[in-house]
C-alpha positions as CSV (number, residue, x, y, z in Angstrom):
1,M,-27.1,-48.2,36.8
2,K,-26.9,-45.1,39.1
3,E,-23.2,-45.6,39.5
4,K,-22.8,-45.8,35.7
5,E,-24.8,-42.6,35.3
6,N,-22.6,-40.9,37.9
7,L,-19.5,-42.1,36.1
8,N,-20.9,-40.7,32.8
9,D,-21.7,-37.4,34.4
10,K,-18.2,-37.3,35.9
11,E,-16.6,-38.0,32.5
12,K,-18.8,-35.3,30.9
13,L,-17.8,-32.8,33.6
14,E,-14.1,-33.7,33.1
15,Q,-14.5,-33.2,29.4
16,A,-16.2,-29.9,29.8
17,E,-13.5,-28.7,32.2
18,K,-10.8,-29.8,29.7
19,E,-12.5,-28.0,26.9
20,A,-12.9,-24.9,29.0
21,Q,-9.2,-25.0,29.9
22,E,-8.3,-25.3,26.2
23,D,-10.6,-22.3,25.4
24,I,-8.8,-20.3,28.1
25,V,-5.4,-21.3,26.7
26,D,-6.5,-20.5,23.2
27,E,-7.9,-17.1,24.3
28,K,-4.6,-16.4,26.2
29,T,-2.5,-17.4,23.1
30,Q,-4.7,-15.2,20.9
31,K,-4.3,-12.2,23.2
32,E,-0.5,-12.8,23.3
33,A,-0.4,-12.9,19.5
34,E,-2.5,-9.7,19.2
35,K,-0.2,-8.0,21.7
36,A,2.9,-9.1,19.9
37,A,1.4,-8.0,16.6
38,Q,0.6,-4.5,18.0
39,E,4.1,-4.2,19.4
40,M,5.5,-5.1,16.0
41,L,3.3,-2.5,14.3
42,E,4.3,0.2,16.8
43,K,8.0,-0.6,16.1
44,Y,7.9,-0.4,12.3
45,D,4.8,1.5,11.5
46,R,4.6,5.1,12.8
47,E,0.9,5.2,12.0
48,S,0.2,2.6,14.8
49,N,1.6,4.7,17.6
50,F,-1.8,6.1,18.8
51,R,-3.1,6.4,22.3
52,T,-5.2,3.5,23.6
53,Q,-6.2,5.2,26.8
54,I,-7.8,8.6,26.4
55,G,-10.4,8.6,29.2
56,K,-13.4,10.9,28.6
57,W,-12.0,12.1,25.3
58,A,-12.9,8.8,23.8
59,W,-16.4,10.2,23.4
60,V,-15.1,13.2,21.5
61,V,-12.9,10.9,19.3
62,T,-15.9,8.7,18.5
63,F,-18.1,11.6,17.7
64,L,-15.5,13.3,15.5
65,G,-14.5,10.1,13.7
66,A,-18.0,8.8,13.1
67,S,-19.1,12.3,12.0
68,L,-16.2,12.6,9.5
69,T,-17.1,9.2,7.9
70,I,-20.8,10.1,7.7
71,F,-19.8,13.5,6.1
72,H,-17.9,11.7,3.4
73,L,-20.6,9.1,2.8
74,Y,-23.2,11.9,2.5
75,T,-21.1,14.1,0.2
76,G,-20.0,11.0,-1.8
77,Y,-23.7,10.2,-2.6
78,F,-25.3,13.6,-2.8
79,G,-22.4,15.6,-4.1
80,T,-19.3,17.2,-2.6
81,L,-19.0,20.8,-1.4
82,P,-16.7,23.3,-3.2
83,S,-13.2,21.8,-3.1
84,Q,-11.9,24.3,-0.5
85,K,-14.8,23.7,1.9
86,Q,-14.7,19.9,1.4
87,G,-10.9,19.9,2.0
88,A,-11.1,22.2,5.0
89,I,-13.6,19.9,6.8
90,H,-11.7,16.8,5.7
91,L,-8.3,18.1,6.9
92,G,-9.5,20.1,10.0
93,T,-11.4,17.2,11.6
94,A,-8.4,14.9,10.8
95,L,-6.0,17.3,12.5
96,G,-8.2,17.5,15.6
97,L,-8.3,13.7,15.8
98,I,-4.5,13.4,15.3
99,F,-3.7,15.6,18.2
100,L,-6.2,13.8,20.4
101,L,-5.0,10.3,19.4
102,Y,-1.2,10.6,18.7
103,P,1.2,11.6,21.4
104,A,4.1,14.1,20.8
105,K,6.7,11.4,21.4
106,K,6.8,7.7,20.4
107,G,6.2,5.5,23.5
108,L,4.1,8.0,25.4
109,Q,0.9,6.3,24.2
110,H,1.4,3.7,26.9
111,K,2.3,6.1,29.7
112,Q,-0.4,8.7,29.3
113,K,-3.8,7.7,30.7
114,T,-5.6,10.5,29.0
115,V,-5.1,13.3,26.5
116,P,-2.8,16.0,28.0
117,W,-4.1,19.5,28.1
118,Y,-1.7,20.9,25.5
119,D,-2.8,18.4,22.9
120,V,-6.4,19.3,23.5
121,I,-5.6,22.9,22.9
122,L,-3.6,22.0,19.7
123,A,-6.5,19.9,18.5
124,F,-9.1,22.7,18.7
125,I,-6.7,25.3,17.3
126,A,-5.9,23.0,14.4
127,M,-9.6,22.4,13.7
128,Y,-10.3,26.2,13.9
129,V,-7.6,27.2,11.4
130,A,-9.0,24.8,8.9
131,Y,-12.7,25.5,9.5
132,H,-11.8,29.2,9.2
133,K,-11.7,28.6,5.5
134,V,-15.4,27.4,5.7
135,I,-16.6,30.1,8.1
136,F,-15.1,33.0,6.1
137,F,-15.1,31.4,2.7
138,D,-16.3,34.5,0.7
139,S,-13.9,36.9,2.4
140,I,-11.0,34.6,1.8
141,I,-11.9,34.4,-1.9
142,Q,-11.9,38.2,-2.1
143,S,-8.6,38.4,-0.3
144,R,-7.0,36.6,-3.3
145,I,-7.7,39.9,-5.2
146,I,-7.3,42.6,-2.6
147,G,-4.5,40.9,-0.6
148,Y,-4.5,38.9,2.7
149,S,-4.7,40.5,6.1
150,M,-2.2,40.1,9.0
151,A,-4.7,37.8,10.7
152,D,-4.8,35.6,7.5
153,T,-1.0,35.4,7.5
154,I,-0.9,34.4,11.2
155,I,-3.5,31.8,10.6
156,S,-1.6,30.3,7.7
157,I,1.7,30.2,9.6
158,V,0.0,28.5,12.6
159,A,-1.9,26.1,10.3
160,I,1.2,25.0,8.4
161,L,3.2,24.4,11.7
162,L,0.3,22.4,13.1
163,L,0.1,20.3,9.9
164,L,3.8,19.6,10.0
165,E,3.6,18.5,13.6
166,A,0.5,16.3,13.0
167,T,2.3,14.7,10.1
168,R,5.4,14.1,12.2
169,R,3.2,12.3,14.8
170,T,1.4,10.1,12.3
171,V,3.8,9.5,9.4
172,G,7.2,10.3,10.7
173,L,10.0,12.9,10.5
174,P,11.4,12.4,6.9
175,I,8.4,13.9,5.0
176,V,8.4,16.8,7.5
177,I,12.1,17.4,6.8
178,V,11.5,17.4,3.0
179,A,8.5,19.8,3.3
180,S,10.5,22.1,5.7
181,V,13.5,22.1,3.3
182,M,11.1,23.1,0.5
183,I,9.8,26.0,2.5
184,L,13.3,27.2,3.2
185,Y,14.1,26.8,-0.5
186,A,11.2,29.1,-1.3
187,L,12.4,31.6,1.3
188,F,16.1,31.6,0.5
189,G,16.3,30.4,-3.1
190,N,18.0,33.7,-4.1
191,Y,21.1,32.6,-2.1
192,I,21.6,29.4,-4.1
193,P,24.6,29.9,-6.4
194,T,23.6,27.3,-9.0
195,Q,21.5,28.9,-11.7
196,I,19.6,25.7,-12.3
197,L,18.0,25.8,-8.8
198,S,18.1,29.5,-7.9
199,H,15.1,31.8,-7.9
200,P,14.4,35.4,-6.7
201,G,13.1,34.2,-3.3
202,F,9.7,34.9,-1.7
203,S,8.5,36.5,1.6
204,L,7.2,34.3,4.4
205,D,3.7,35.8,4.3
206,R,3.4,35.2,0.5
207,I,4.6,31.6,0.9
208,T,2.3,30.6,3.8
209,T,-0.8,32.3,2.5
210,N,-0.2,30.8,-1.0
211,L,0.3,27.3,0.6
212,W,-2.8,27.6,2.9
213,F,-5.3,29.6,1.0
214,Q,-4.6,28.8,-2.7
215,E,-5.4,25.6,-4.6
216,S,-1.7,25.0,-5.5
217,G,-0.6,24.2,-1.9
218,V,-2.0,22.2,1.0
219,F,-5.5,22.2,-0.4
220,G,-4.3,21.2,-3.9
221,T,-5.0,18.2,-6.0
222,P,-3.7,15.5,-3.6
223,L,-5.9,16.7,-0.7
224,Q,-8.9,17.2,-2.9
225,I,-8.6,13.7,-4.2
226,S,-8.3,12.4,-0.6
227,A,-11.4,14.3,0.4
228,K,-13.4,13.0,-2.6
229,F,-12.2,9.4,-3.3
230,I,-9.5,8.1,-1.1
231,F,-11.4,8.4,2.2
232,L,-14.3,6.4,0.8
233,F,-12.1,3.6,-0.6
234,L,-10.2,3.4,2.7
235,F,-13.6,3.1,4.5
236,F,-14.5,0.4,2.0
237,G,-11.4,-1.5,3.1
238,V,-12.5,-1.1,6.8
239,M,-15.9,-2.5,5.9
240,L,-14.4,-5.6,4.3
241,I,-12.2,-6.2,7.3
242,H,-15.1,-6.0,9.8
243,T,-17.4,-8.2,7.7
244,R,-15.2,-11.4,7.7
245,I,-14.3,-10.9,4.1
246,G,-10.6,-10.7,5.0
247,Q,-10.8,-14.1,6.7
248,F,-12.6,-15.5,3.7
249,F,-9.7,-14.3,1.5
250,N,-7.3,-16.2,3.7
251,D,-9.3,-19.4,3.7
252,L,-9.9,-19.2,-0.1
253,A,-6.2,-18.7,-0.8
254,F,-5.4,-21.7,1.6
255,A,-7.9,-23.9,-0.2
256,L,-6.7,-23.0,-3.7
257,T,-2.9,-23.3,-3.2
258,G,-2.2,-25.2,0.0
259,R,-1.9,-28.7,-1.5
260,F,0.6,-27.7,-4.2
261,T,4.4,-27.7,-3.9
262,G,5.4,-25.0,-1.4
263,G,1.7,-24.4,-0.8
264,T,2.1,-22.5,2.4
265,A,4.2,-19.8,0.6
266,K,1.8,-19.7,-2.3
267,T,-1.1,-19.2,0.2
268,A,0.8,-16.3,1.7
269,V,1.2,-14.7,-1.7
270,I,-2.5,-15.0,-2.7
271,A,-3.8,-14.0,0.7
272,S,-1.5,-11.1,1.2
273,S,-2.2,-9.7,-2.3
274,M,-5.9,-9.7,-1.5
275,Q,-5.5,-8.4,2.0
276,G,-3.0,-5.7,0.9
277,M,-5.4,-4.6,-1.7
278,I,-7.9,-3.9,1.1
279,S,-5.6,-2.4,3.7
280,G,-3.3,-0.3,1.5
281,S,-0.5,-0.4,4.1
282,S,2.4,-2.7,3.3
283,V,3.7,-2.8,6.9
284,G,0.2,-3.1,8.4
285,N,-0.6,-6.0,6.1
286,V,2.7,-7.8,6.8
287,V,1.9,-7.8,10.5
288,A,-1.8,-8.7,10.0
289,S,-1.3,-11.5,7.5
290,G,2.3,-12.4,8.5
291,S,1.3,-13.4,12.0
292,F,-0.5,-16.3,10.4
293,T,1.4,-17.0,7.2
294,I,5.1,-16.6,8.3
295,P,5.0,-19.3,11.1
296,M,3.1,-21.6,8.6
297,M,5.9,-21.1,6.0
298,K,8.6,-21.7,8.6
299,N,6.9,-24.9,9.8
300,S,6.7,-26.3,6.3
301,G,10.5,-25.9,5.8
302,F,11.2,-22.5,4.4
303,K,14.0,-20.4,5.9
304,P,12.9,-17.5,8.2
305,E,14.4,-14.9,5.8
306,F,12.5,-16.4,2.8
307,A,9.2,-16.5,4.8
308,A,9.6,-12.8,5.9
309,G,10.6,-11.8,2.3
310,T,7.7,-13.6,0.7
311,E,5.2,-11.9,3.1
312,A,6.8,-8.5,2.7
313,S,6.9,-8.5,-1.1
314,A,3.3,-9.8,-1.5
315,S,1.9,-7.3,1.1
316,T,3.7,-4.4,-0.6
317,G,2.3,-5.3,-4.0
318,G,-1.2,-5.1,-2.7
319,Q,-1.1,-1.3,-3.4
320,I,-0.8,-2.0,-7.2
321,M,-3.6,-4.6,-7.3
322,P,-6.8,-3.4,-8.9
323,P,-9.6,-2.7,-8.1
324,V,-8.7,-1.2,-4.7
325,M,-5.3,0.2,-5.4
326,G,-3.2,2.5,-3.2
327,A,-4.3,6.1,-2.6
328,A,-1.8,7.4,-5.2
329,A,-3.9,5.8,-8.0
330,F,-6.7,8.3,-7.4
331,I,-4.2,11.2,-7.6
332,M,-2.8,9.7,-10.8
333,M,-6.3,9.7,-12.2
334,E,-6.6,13.4,-11.6
335,Y,-3.1,14.3,-12.8
336,L,-3.7,12.4,-16.1
337,G,-7.3,13.5,-16.6
338,V,-8.5,9.9,-17.1
339,S,-11.1,7.7,-15.5
340,Y,-10.3,5.3,-12.7
341,G,-11.3,2.4,-14.9
342,Y,-8.5,3.4,-17.3
343,I,-6.0,3.3,-14.4
344,M,-7.3,-0.1,-13.3
345,L,-6.9,-1.5,-16.8
346,A,-3.4,-0.1,-17.2
347,A,-2.4,-1.5,-13.9
348,A,-3.8,-5.0,-14.4
349,I,-1.1,-6.8,-16.4
350,P,1.9,-5.3,-14.5
351,A,0.1,-6.3,-11.2
352,V,-0.4,-9.8,-12.5
353,L,3.2,-10.0,-13.5
354,F,4.4,-8.7,-10.1
355,F,2.5,-11.4,-8.2
356,S,3.2,-14.1,-10.8
357,G,6.9,-13.4,-10.2
358,I,6.5,-13.9,-6.5
359,F,4.3,-16.9,-6.9
360,I,6.7,-18.6,-9.4
361,G,9.7,-17.7,-7.1
362,T,8.1,-19.5,-4.2
363,H,7.5,-22.5,-6.4
364,F,11.1,-22.8,-7.5
365,E,12.4,-22.3,-4.0
366,A,10.1,-25.0,-2.8
367,K,11.2,-27.3,-5.6
368,R,14.8,-26.5,-4.7
369,L,14.3,-27.4,-1.1
370,G,11.8,-30.3,-1.8
371,I,9.0,-28.8,0.2
372,L,5.6,-30.4,-0.6
373,G,2.1,-29.1,0.0
374,L,-0.1,-29.9,2.9
375,P,-2.4,-32.9,3.1
376,P,-5.9,-32.3,1.7
377,E,-7.6,-33.1,5.0
378,K,-5.8,-30.2,6.6
379,L,-7.1,-27.6,4.1
380,P,-10.4,-25.8,3.7
381,K,-12.6,-27.2,1.0
382,I,-12.9,-24.8,-2.0
383,R,-16.5,-25.8,-2.8
384,E,-17.5,-25.5,0.8
385,Q,-15.9,-22.1,1.1
386,M,-17.5,-20.8,-2.0
387,M,-20.9,-22.2,-1.1
388,R,-20.8,-20.7,2.4
389,Y,-19.0,-17.4,1.8
390,G,-18.7,-16.9,-2.0
391,Y,-21.2,-14.1,-1.8
392,M,-18.6,-12.1,0.1
393,L,-16.8,-11.4,-3.3
394,L,-19.8,-9.3,-4.4
395,P,-18.5,-5.9,-3.1
396,L,-15.4,-6.3,-5.2
397,F,-17.4,-7.2,-8.3
398,I,-19.7,-4.2,-7.6
399,I,-16.7,-1.8,-7.4
400,I,-15.2,-3.2,-10.7
401,G,-18.5,-3.2,-12.5
402,T,-19.7,0.2,-11.5
403,V,-16.3,1.8,-12.4
404,M,-16.1,0.0,-15.7
405,I,-19.6,1.0,-16.9
406,G,-18.9,4.7,-16.2
407,F,-19.8,5.5,-12.6
408,T,-17.6,7.9,-10.7
409,P,-15.2,6.3,-8.2
410,Q,-17.2,8.0,-5.4
411,R,-20.4,6.4,-6.5
412,A,-18.6,3.0,-7.0
413,A,-17.2,3.2,-3.4
414,I,-20.6,4.1,-2.0
415,Y,-22.2,1.1,-3.7
416,G,-19.3,-1.2,-2.6
417,I,-19.7,0.0,1.0
418,L,-23.5,-0.5,0.9
419,T,-23.1,-4.0,-0.6
420,A,-20.5,-5.0,2.1
421,F,-22.9,-3.8,4.8
422,I,-25.9,-5.7,3.3
423,I,-24.0,-9.0,3.0
424,S,-22.8,-8.6,6.6
425,L,-26.5,-9.0,7.6
426,I,-26.8,-12.4,6.1
427,R,-25.0,-14.3,8.9
428,K,-25.2,-13.8,12.6
429,E,-21.5,-13.8,13.1
430,T,-20.9,-10.9,10.7
431,R,-24.0,-8.9,11.6
432,M,-23.2,-5.5,13.1
433,S,-24.9,-4.1,16.1
434,F,-25.5,-0.3,16.5
435,R,-22.4,-0.1,18.7
436,K,-20.3,-2.0,16.1
437,I,-21.6,0.3,13.4
438,I,-20.4,3.4,15.3
439,Y,-17.1,1.7,16.0
440,V,-16.6,0.9,12.2
441,L,-17.5,4.5,11.3
442,E,-14.9,5.7,13.8
443,Q,-12.3,3.2,12.4
444,G,-12.9,4.6,9.0
445,A,-11.7,8.0,10.1
446,R,-8.8,6.6,12.1
447,V,-7.4,4.6,9.2
448,A,-7.5,7.7,7.0
449,L,-5.6,10.0,9.4
450,P,-2.1,9.2,8.2
451,V,-3.1,9.4,4.6
452,I,-4.8,12.8,5.1
453,A,-1.7,14.2,6.9
454,A,0.7,12.8,4.2
455,V,-1.2,14.2,1.2
456,A,-1.7,17.6,2.9
457,T,2.1,17.8,3.6
458,A,2.8,16.6,0.1
459,G,0.7,19.5,-1.1
460,I,3.2,21.8,0.6
461,I,6.0,20.3,-1.5
462,A,3.9,20.5,-4.7
463,G,3.0,24.1,-3.9
464,V,6.6,25.2,-3.5
465,V,7.4,23.5,-6.8
466,S,4.6,25.5,-8.4
467,I,5.6,28.8,-6.7
468,T,9.3,28.6,-7.5
469,G,9.2,26.8,-10.8
470,L,11.4,24.0,-9.5
471,G,9.7,21.4,-11.7
472,P,11.0,22.6,-15.1
473,K,14.4,23.3,-13.5
474,F,14.6,19.8,-12.1
475,A,13.5,18.4,-15.4
476,S,16.2,20.2,-17.2
477,G,18.7,18.9,-14.6
478,I,17.6,15.3,-15.2
479,I,17.9,15.7,-19.0
480,A,21.4,17.3,-18.6
481,L,22.6,14.6,-16.1
482,S,21.4,11.8,-18.4
483,A,23.0,13.4,-21.4
484,G,19.8,12.8,-23.4
485,Y,19.8,9.0,-22.8
486,K,16.3,7.7,-21.9
487,F,17.6,4.8,-19.8
488,L,19.8,7.0,-17.7
489,A,17.0,9.4,-17.0
490,L,14.7,6.5,-16.0
491,F,17.5,5.1,-13.8
492,F,18.1,8.4,-12.0
493,T,14.3,8.8,-11.5
494,M,14.1,5.3,-10.1
495,I,16.9,6.0,-7.6
496,A,15.1,9.3,-6.5
497,C,11.9,7.3,-6.0
498,L,13.6,4.7,-3.9
499,I,15.5,7.2,-1.8
500,L,12.3,9.3,-1.2
501,G,10.4,6.1,-0.5
502,M,12.7,5.3,2.4
503,G,11.1,8.1,4.4
504,L,8.0,9.2,2.6
505,P,4.7,7.3,2.4
506,T,3.8,5.9,-1.1
507,T,1.2,8.6,-1.8
508,A,3.5,11.5,-0.8
509,N,6.4,10.0,-2.7
510,Y,4.2,9.7,-5.8
511,V,3.1,13.3,-5.5
512,V,6.6,14.6,-5.3
513,T,8.1,12.5,-8.1
514,A,5.0,13.0,-10.3
515,T,5.3,16.8,-9.8
516,I,9.1,17.1,-10.3
517,A,10.5,14.1,-12.3
518,A,7.5,13.0,-14.4
519,P,7.4,16.2,-16.6
520,A,11.1,15.6,-17.6
521,L,10.4,12.1,-18.8
522,I,7.2,13.0,-20.6
523,N,8.4,16.2,-22.3
524,G,12.1,15.4,-22.6
525,F,11.9,11.9,-23.9
526,D,8.3,11.7,-25.4
527,I,7.2,8.9,-23.1
528,A,3.5,8.1,-22.7
529,P,2.2,9.9,-19.6
530,I,0.5,6.8,-18.2
531,A,3.8,4.9,-18.5
532,V,5.8,7.6,-16.7
533,H,3.3,7.9,-13.8
534,M,3.1,4.1,-13.4
535,F,6.9,4.0,-13.4
536,V,7.3,6.5,-10.5
537,F,4.3,4.8,-8.7
538,Y,5.9,1.4,-8.8
539,F,9.3,2.5,-7.5
540,G,7.7,4.5,-4.8
541,I,5.9,1.4,-3.6
542,V,8.8,-1.1,-3.8
543,A,10.9,1.3,-1.6
544,D,9.2,-0.6,1.3
545,I,11.1,-3.8,0.5
546,T,14.4,-2.3,-0.9
547,P,17.4,-2.4,1.4
548,P,18.8,-0.8,3.4
549,V,15.6,0.9,4.7
550,C,12.9,-1.7,3.9
551,L,10.2,-1.3,6.6
552,A,7.9,-4.1,5.3
553,A,10.8,-6.6,5.3
554,F,11.9,-5.4,8.7
555,A,8.4,-6.1,10.1
556,G,8.3,-9.5,8.5
557,A,11.8,-10.3,9.9
558,G,10.6,-9.3,13.3
559,I,7.8,-11.9,13.1
560,A,10.0,-14.6,11.5
561,R,13.0,-13.9,13.9
562,A,15.1,-13.5,10.8
563,N,17.9,-11.3,9.6
564,P,16.2,-8.0,8.5
565,F,18.7,-7.1,5.7
566,M,18.6,-10.6,4.2
567,S,14.8,-10.6,4.4
568,G,14.9,-7.4,2.3
569,V,17.3,-9.0,-0.2
570,T,15.0,-12.0,-0.5
571,A,11.9,-9.7,-1.0
572,V,13.7,-7.9,-3.8
573,K,14.6,-11.2,-5.5
574,L,11.0,-12.4,-5.3
575,A,9.6,-9.0,-6.4
576,I,12.1,-8.6,-9.2
577,A,9.3,-8.0,-11.6
578,A,8.6,-4.6,-10.0
579,F,12.2,-3.5,-10.9
580,I,12.0,-4.8,-14.5
581,V,8.5,-4.4,-15.8
582,P,8.4,-0.6,-15.4
583,Y,11.3,-0.2,-17.7
584,I,9.6,-2.5,-20.2
585,F,6.3,-0.7,-20.3
586,V,8.1,2.7,-20.6
587,Y,9.8,1.5,-23.8
588,D,6.6,-0.2,-25.1
589,P,3.4,0.6,-23.2
590,I,1.5,-2.4,-24.7
591,L,1.7,-4.0,-21.2
592,L,-0.4,-1.0,-20.0
593,M,-2.8,-1.7,-22.9
594,V,-2.0,1.6,-24.5
595,D,-2.7,1.8,-28.3
596,A,-2.8,-2.0,-28.5
597,D,-5.3,-4.5,-30.0
598,V,-6.5,-7.5,-28.1
599,I,-4.4,-10.1,-29.8
600,S,-1.2,-8.1,-29.2
601,V,-2.0,-7.7,-25.5
602,I,-2.7,-11.5,-25.1
603,I,0.5,-12.4,-26.8
604,A,2.5,-9.8,-24.7
605,F,0.9,-11.2,-21.6
606,I,1.6,-14.8,-22.3
607,T,5.2,-14.2,-23.2
608,A,5.7,-11.9,-20.2
609,I,4.5,-14.7,-17.9
610,L,7.0,-17.1,-19.6
611,G,9.6,-14.4,-19.1
612,M,8.8,-14.2,-15.4
613,I,9.4,-18.0,-15.2
614,G,12.9,-17.5,-16.6
615,V,13.7,-14.5,-14.4
616,S,12.3,-16.0,-11.2
617,S,14.0,-19.4,-11.8
618,A,17.3,-17.4,-12.2
619,M,16.7,-15.6,-8.9
620,M,16.0,-18.8,-7.0
621,G,18.7,-21.0,-8.7
622,F,16.4,-23.7,-9.8
623,F,14.6,-24.5,-13.1
624,I,13.9,-28.2,-13.6
625,R,17.2,-29.0,-11.8
626,H,19.6,-26.9,-9.6
627,S,21.0,-24.3,-11.9
628,K,24.7,-23.6,-12.5
629,A,25.9,-20.0,-12.6
630,W,25.9,-19.7,-16.4
631,E,22.5,-21.3,-16.6
632,R,21.1,-18.7,-14.2
633,W,22.5,-15.9,-16.4
634,V,21.0,-17.5,-19.5
635,L,17.6,-17.9,-17.8
636,F,17.7,-14.3,-16.7
637,V,18.5,-12.9,-20.1
638,G,15.9,-15.2,-21.7
639,G,13.3,-14.1,-19.3
640,I,14.0,-10.4,-20.0
641,C,13.8,-11.1,-23.7
642,L,10.4,-12.7,-23.2
643,I,9.0,-9.9,-21.1
644,M,9.9,-7.3,-23.8
645,P,6.9,-7.2,-26.1
646,E,8.9,-7.7,-29.4
647,M,8.6,-10.8,-31.6
648,I,12.3,-11.1,-32.2
649,T,13.2,-10.9,-28.5
650,N,10.4,-13.4,-27.7
651,F,11.9,-16.0,-30.1
652,I,15.4,-15.4,-28.6
653,G,14.0,-15.7,-25.0
654,L,12.2,-19.0,-25.9
655,A,15.4,-20.4,-27.4
656,L,17.4,-19.5,-24.3
657,L,14.9,-21.0,-21.9
658,G,14.7,-24.1,-24.2
659,L,18.4,-24.4,-24.2
660,V,18.6,-24.5,-20.4
661,W,15.7,-26.9,-20.2
662,Y,17.4,-29.3,-22.6
663,V,20.8,-29.1,-20.8
664,Q,19.2,-29.7,-17.4
665,K,17.1,-32.5,-18.7
666,Q,20.1,-34.3,-20.0
667,R,22.1,-33.8,-16.8
668,E,21.8,-36.5,-14.3
669,D,19.9,-35.4,-11.2
670,D,21.7,-35.1,-8.0
671,S,19.7,-37.6,-5.9
672,G,20.7,-36.1,-2.6
673,K,19.7,-32.5,-3.5
674,N,16.5,-33.2,-5.3
675,Q,14.8,-35.8,-3.0
676,P,11.7,-34.1,-1.7
677,L,11.3,-33.5,2.0
678,T,8.4,-34.9,3.8
679,A,5.5,-32.4,4.2
680,T,5.4,-30.8,7.6
681,T,2.6,-28.8,9.1
């Protein structure tokens, strides 16, 4: 008996050692995956090149970051300060944090063990030149009438130079080049021979003081919206990530779609759309979600380029998915003078069409390759997930509900943040300690730094446009170049958005195009303002997946070990709705629910979904059978006809899709091509 007990004890000990060894291996694998993900982010996402070792300055960063978040929570609930004071604290603290966290050169973040002395000096100078607006607020207001002093001029020059350097460190060089060119344009516009673009020219002191001390420059609408709304919604996203809600989204998407044809790709689309809505960064979301979804898609039989393209297109589209859309949506709200609820409603159908196109595309590709879903026993149970974690959807419902009943976006964000914090207390694994709360507050500020720098620099561009009158000149140029044809004007605007989007963040791209190009389309062609702003918003976003510079696709390709360019091409094929739908809602804004009754909207939505089936099947080369070249063209044209909200085109589109369906139904199936593959995990 004793020998038997000893044998059992030995077996238990061996089992415990085996489990401990497995835990060590799992932990090592997880650390390696996290390290690889961070390296991928640093390679493709300039925002992720921050210092991880800052020594004693970590306390200063924590204090400044947590204080900035608390400041926005306080003013969001009790009321914001005057816009110039609110913006100065918002930008000044952010600039200080940027110089403490981001090195002057990419790669130095791993070599420097602390913050170098020169960055400490730059951090405090940057904070002072911004806080100067708060300390001497009344005298600066008076200076607008009596004129600015030499000290004011020096401060404005130093401030703009520091802002451009901070933006270069966090966002990259392209937007800094654009802003610098605009300043040079303001200085030397009188030397431009072309009458369309020339202007009398302005002195350096007038330009810098206008850009720094007036509402039309750095502290203009973009930064004011960032200080009022964007920061709070970014912090809401941070709260969701740190309360397990992001993991719940992944599990829910897996449970809903994993068992269907090509289920792994469909899971990636659903999960990335929800995660991208939270993070607001296409590249960041590709790395965060893609490290899980891309290997899963490859293992199930999808090609590496397709896996990378699927993740890139879905992650990019997260910025157009209500209720938590990209930061540009809040600036659009201010430009148009409408409520955020109005923006959410207008964006709803185009966003659904965007993701429907990707979802349908993955389905047809899976059918073409014969890729089945995963066995039910390997998937999370929907009922179990909803019973255990369904309450985690409450913050999103709170955001939507409070906005739709008339609360301000600030108050909606505050209530969403509070709800997320309360539900985190329900379970032990999501409950936050005091140390974790301080950490989350600091992360809220860190996440916002690139956005703050980008919108402030975009304010320079918008300010120069205002000073020089470039907007009307550019508008007349577009009208002249398009020869009065609306389609050509839209096409040229699209190209401008895509080119700017190769180097500018989405928000800055939107500010520039909405300032310069949008007035031409609204005034010159009598297009609904919401349709124009959504048009430039969409093409600013899809620049992240449009070759040759498609950073989101490049990041996905790095994870999938795929060809980056072909990953971008695949992403464009899947996200084709983003290139078609904006043209449709410009010509007929019923898809944006503008001046439309409920029945018309429902019909337009249903036919648009059918249209996406036609377009996506044409892109993938499969309908109910492998499609011939002429069939793909017929499917594409039929799909476009169905997306267009006109009764005649809808009937034509249905007829064309029906024709291909009948022809393929009659054609004998190629048994070799259409035999389904066995499901792999």
